[in-house]
C-alpha positions in Angstrom: 101.7 89.2 68.3 99.4 86.4 69.2 98.2 85.6 72.7 100.2 82.4 72.8 103.5 84.2 72.0 102.9 86.8 74.6 102.0 84.1 77.2 105.2 82.2 76.3 107.4 85.3 76.8 105.6 86.2 80.1 106.1 82.6 81.3 109.8 82.7 80.4 110.4 86.0 82.2 108.5 84.7 85.2 110.5 81.5 85.4 113.8 83.4 85.1 112.7 85.8 87.8 111.7 83.0 90.1 115.1 81.3 89.7 116.9 84.5 90.4 114.7 85.1 93.5 115.5 81.7 94.8 119.2 82.5 94.6 118.7 85.8 96.3 116.7 84.2 99.0 119.6 81.8 99.7 122.1 84.6 99.9 120.2 87.5 101.5 117.3 85.9 103.3 113.7 84.9 102.9 112.1 88.4 103.0 114.2 89.6 100.0 113.5 86.4 98.1 109.8 86.5 98.7 109.7 90.1 97.5 111.5 89.1 94.3 109.2 86.2 93.8 106.2 88.5 94.1 107.6 90.9 91.5 108.4 87.9 89.2 104.8 86.8 89.2 103.6 90.2 87.8 104.0 89.3 84.1 101.6 86.4 84.3 99.0 88.2 86.4 95.5 88.3 84.8 94.5 91.4 82.9 
């Protein structure tokens, strides 16, 4: 796989995770939402 394809997949997974984290934050509270957002950013972290 090329780097561009891997980046696109990582970005997609991150965006979906951030949307889910936003929904969780609205239902369960900010602490849980921030924890989810932090885990969502892992796929785009630099190597």
